[in-house]
C-alpha positions in Angstrom: -10.4 4.1 11.7 -11.8 6.8 9.4 -14.2 6.1 6.6 -11.7 6.8 3.8 -9.1 4.6 5.5 -11.6 1.7 5.6 -12.5 2.3 2.0 -8.8 2.2 0.9 -8.0 -0.9 3.0 -11.1 -2.8 1.8 -10.2 -2.0 -1.8 -6.6 -3.1 -1.3 -7.5 -6.3 0.5 -10.2 -7.3 -2.1 -7.8 -6.8 -5.0 -5.0 -8.6 -3.1 -7.3 -11.6 -2.5 -8.2 -11.6 -6.2 -4.6 -11.6 -7.2 -3.7 -14.3 -4.8 -6.5 -16.5 -6.1 -5.3 -15.9 -9.7 -1.9 -17.3 -8.7 0.1 -14.1 -8.2 3.0 -14.7 -5.7 4.0 -12.2 -3.1 1.9 -9.1 -2.6 3.0 -6.0 -0.7 1.2 -2.9 0.5 2.8 0.3 1.9 1.2 3.4 3.2 3.2 6.6 3.4 1.0 8.4 5.9 -1.4 6.1 7.6 -0.3 3.8 10.4 -4.0 3.1 10.8 -3.6 0.7 7.8 -0.9 -1.4 9.4 -1.9 -4.7 10.9 -0.5 -5.2 14.5 -0.9 -7.5 17.4 -3.4 -5.1 18.8 -5.5 -5.5 15.6 -5.8 -9.2 15.2 -8.8 -9.0 12.9 -6.9 -6.7 10.5 -3.9 -9.0 10.7 -6.1 -11.9 9.8 -7.5 -10.1 6.8 -4.0 -9.3 5.5 -3.0 -12.9 6.0 -6.1 -14.2 4.2 -5.4 -11.9 1.2 -1.7 -13.0 1.1 -0.7 -9.3 1.6 2.4 -8.1 3.5 2.4 -4.6 4.9 5.7 -2.7 4.4 6.2 -0.5 7.5 8.0 2.8 7.5 7.9 3.1 3.7 9.4 6.3 2.3 9.8 7.3 -1.3 13.4 8.2 -2.1 14.2 11.8 -2.8 14.7 12.6 -6.5 16.3 15.5 -8.3 13.9 18.3 -9.3 14.6 17.7 -13.0 16.8 14.6 -13.8 18.9 15.0 -16.9 17.1 14.0 -20.0 13.6 14.0 -18.4 11.0 16.6 -19.2 9.0 18.2 -16.3 5.9 16.2 -15.5 3.4 19.1 -15.1 4.6 21.1 -18.1 6.3 23.5 -15.7 9.7 24.9 -16.7 
């Protein structure tokens, strides 16, 4: 796993654990481009970390396509 992936995963797991300890119910994490962040049977240590943090990984997550300029919404970047 690359350094940035470790950094992201550590941050997510720490925050999830804090939220779990504060009483937040179900927690989910999805990565759109990194299967390295998914816990699997071949990564029992990572799976344990997810479990301890109360975090569920959402596999195959894809954001839905949206229209370029939905009616009634201004462009985000200020572009026409």
